[in-house]
C-alpha positions in Angstrom: 102.0 97.4 94.1 104.9 98.5 96.3 106.6 101.7 95.5 110.2 102.5 96.6 110.6 106.1 97.5 114.1 107.6 97.3 115.1 111.2 98.2 118.5 112.4 97.0 120.2 115.4 98.6 122.8 117.0 96.4 124.1 120.4 95.4 124.2 119.3 91.8 120.6 118.1 91.0 121.2 118.4 87.3 123.5 115.4 87.3 120.5 113.0 87.8 118.1 114.0 85.0 119.3 111.8 82.1 120.0 108.7 84.1 116.8 108.7 86.1 114.7 109.3 82.9 116.2 106.5 80.8 116.0 102.7 80.5 114.6 100.6 83.3 114.6 103.5 85.8 112.6 105.8 83.6 110.1 103.1 82.8 109.7 102.1 86.5 109.2 105.8 87.5 106.5 106.2 84.8 104.7 103.1 86.1 104.8 104.3 89.7 107.2 101.6 90.9 109.8 104.2 91.9 109.2 107.5 93.5 112.6 109.3 93.1 112.9 112.9 94.2 116.1 115.0 93.7 116.5 117.9 96.1 118.9 120.8 96.0 120.5 121.1 99.4 120.6 124.9 99.0 116.9 124.9 99.7 117.7 124.2 103.4 120.7 126.6 103.5 120.4 130.0 105.2 119.5 133.0 103.0 120.5 135.2 101.4 123.4 133.2 99.9 122.3 129.6 100.7 125.9 128.5 101.3 126.3 124.7 101.8 130.0 124.5 102.6 132.7 126.3 104.7 136.4 126.2 105.5 137.5 123.3 107.8 138.2 124.0 111.5 141.9 123.3 112.1 142.9 124.4 108.6 143.7 122.4 105.5 142.8 122.4 101.9 139.3 122.2 100.6 135.8 122.9 102.0 133.5 120.9 104.2 129.8 120.6 103.8 127.9 122.4 106.5 125.7 120.3 108.9 122.7 122.6 109.1 121.3 122.1 105.6 121.8 118.4 105.6 120.3 117.8 109.0 117.3 120.1 108.3 116.7 118.3 105.0 116.7 114.8 106.4 114.5 115.8 109.4 112.0 117.3 107.0 112.0 114.4 104.6 112.5 111.1 106.5 109.1 110.7 108.2 108.5 107.4 110.0 110.2 105.0 107.5 113.1 107.0 106.0 116.5 105.2 106.1 119.3 107.7 105.6 122.4 106.7 103.7 125.6 108.8 103.5 127.7 108.1 100.4 131.2 108.4 101.9 134.7 106.8 101.5 134.6 105.6 105.0 131.4 103.6 104.4 130.7 99.9 104.1 131.5 98.5 100.7 128.4 98.2 98.6 127.8 94.5 98.0 124.8 92.6 96.6 123.9 91.5 100.1 123.7 95.2 101.2 121.8 96.0 98.1 119.2 93.4 99.0 119.0 94.8 102.6 118.4 98.3 101.2 115.7 97.0 98.8 113.7 95.9 101.9 113.4 99.6 102.9 110.3 101.5 101.8 112.0 104.9 101.8 115.7 105.8 101.2 117.4 109.1 101.7 120.7 109.4 100.0 123.2 112.2 101.1 125.7 113.0 98.4 129.0 114.3 99.9 131.2 116.7 98.1 134.6 118.5 98.6 136.4 117.2 101.7 133.2 115.5 103.0 130.4 116.4 105.4 130.7 117.9 108.9 131.1 114.8 111.1 128.2 115.8 113.4 125.8 114.9 110.6 126.6 111.2 111.2 125.3 110.8 114.8 122.4 113.1 114.2 120.7 111.7 111.1 122.7 109.0 109.3 121.6 105.4 109.6 124.2 103.8 107.2 127.3 104.8 105.3 128.1 103.3 101.9 131.1 103.4 99.6 131.3 102.0 96.1 134.9 101.0 96.5 138.5 101.9 97.3 138.8 104.8 94.8 138.0 108.5 94.7 135.1 110.2 93.1 134.4 113.9 92.9 131.2 113.5 94.9 128.5 111.1 96.0 126.2 111.7 93.0 127.5 108.9 90.9 127.6 106.6 93.9 123.9 107.5 94.7 123.0 106.6 91.1 124.7 103.2 91.5 122.8 102.5 94.7 119.5 103.5 93.1 120.1 101.4 90.0 121.2 98.3 92.0 118.4 98.6 94.5 115.7 99.4 91.9 116.4 96.1 90.1 115.1 94.2 93.1 111.8 96.1 93.4 109.1 93.8 92.1 108.1 94.7 88.5 111.1 96.8 87.6 113.0 94.0 85.8 110.7 92.3 83.3 111.8 88.7 84.2 112.4 88.1 87.9 114.1 84.9 87.0 116.9 86.8 85.2 117.9 88.2 88.6 118.6 84.8 90.1 121.7 83.9 88.0 123.3 87.3 88.0 126.9 87.8 89.2 127.2 88.2 93.0 123.6 87.1 93.7 124.5 83.5 94.8 128.1 84.1 95.7 129.3 83.3 92.2 130.1 85.2 89.0 127.6 84.7 86.2 128.3 82.1 83.5 129.3 83.2 80.0 126.6 84.4 77.7 126.4 84.2 73.9 124.1 85.2 71.0 124.1 85.2 67.2 126.2 84.7 65.1 127.2 81.2 66.0 130.8 81.8 64.9 132.5 85.2 65.2 136.1 85.8 64.1 136.8 82.2 64.5 135.3 81.9 68.0 132.4 79.5 68.2 129.5 79.3 70.7 130.0 76.3 72.9 128.2 73.3 71.4 126.3 72.5 74.5 124.3 75.7 74.2 123.2 74.6 70.7 122.2 71.1 71.9 118.6 71.9 73.1 119.4 69.7 76.2 118.2 72.0 78.9 119.4 70.0 81.9 122.9 69.7 80.4 122.9 73.5 79.6 122.1 74.2 83.3 124.9 71.9 84.4 127.3 73.5 82.0 126.4 77.0 83.2 126.9 76.0 86.8 130.3 74.6 85.9 131.3 77.8 84.1 130.1 80.0 86.9 132.3 78.0 89.3 135.3 78.0 87.0 135.0 81.8 86.4 134.6 82.6 90.1 137.6 80.4 91.1 139.8 82.1 88.5 138.6 85.7 88.8 137.3 86.1 92.4 139.1 83.7 94.7 137.9 85.9 97.6 134.4 84.4 96.8 135.4 80.8 96.4 138.4 78.6 97.1 138.9 75.2 95.5 138.8 73.5 98.9 135.3 74.9 99.5 133.8 73.0 96.5 131.3 70.2 97.3 131.2 66.8 95.7 128.5 67.8 93.1 130.4 70.9 92.0 133.7 69.0 91.6 131.8 66.5 89.5 130.4 69.3 87.3 133.9 70.7 86.7 135.1 67.2 85.7 132.1 66.7 83.4 132.8 70.0 81.7 136.5 70.5 81.6 137.9 73.8 80.3 137.9 74.0 76.5 138.8 76.5 73.8 135.1 77.3 73.4 134.9 78.6 77.0 135.1 82.4 77.4 138.9 83.2 77.6 140.2 85.2 80.6 141.9 88.5 80.1 145.2 88.2 78.3 148.3 88.0 80.5 149.3 91.6 79.4 145.8 93.0 80.3 145.8 91.2 83.6 149.2 92.8 84.5 147.9 96.1 83.4 144.8 95.8 85.6 146.8 94.7 88.6 149.3 97.5 88.2 146.5 100.1 88.1 145.1 98.9 91.4 146.2 100.8 94.5 144.9 102.2 97.7 142.5 105.0 97.4 139.6 106.0 99.4 136.2 106.7 98.4 133.1 108.0 96.9 133.2 111.6 97.8 
């Protein structure tokens, strides 16, 4: 049974307790599938005050995380297999493909940035990869580290009860996931699509593929353009045209609200 080890370097170790002890992560740790260790960076900072940040050379607002504690921590922890990830706004966007790549590692070390970031000398000395959740600002890398751990852990064999459930998830095969429904059959006038009640498993699979295609074309055109559709997928969309039973998109007003809220920002720390 393979175990994923993950060391987290942070100045706020208390931020991790509840999340790492709950739900799938908590169960996987209890079963020995995940070995997650949260470290206070102050342990590697110089006594007597164990300071982990200082003013920036050249002036400017805010503090910068000192290189000595971070480098010392990584060098002590990484061993032969450690892969060091810095959570930083300049990093690569976290995608499912990158999550899959990280899941192939036996040992991850996650550095949680804070304040104005980390001293840039940390990068060439101990960082193997930089990761950002997206184009927005967080107060630090802790939430980003939790997102990485949660996403990667799902791909560790045994963590998710049914491995088959991972195959159809959004982003896994370049498509958004098809709509899902449960009881009641009718809720506030909205009915479950009849095909899902038919018991015809092959037809359900075709319908789900058609809905995944339609949803991706509408909501993530960066994933899929109409001209990229093959003959079989075009036939599926024709077989299952859009209908009132299909999951409706956001209202026009909410779409406008969402778009107006988007804007350039930068980061995870």
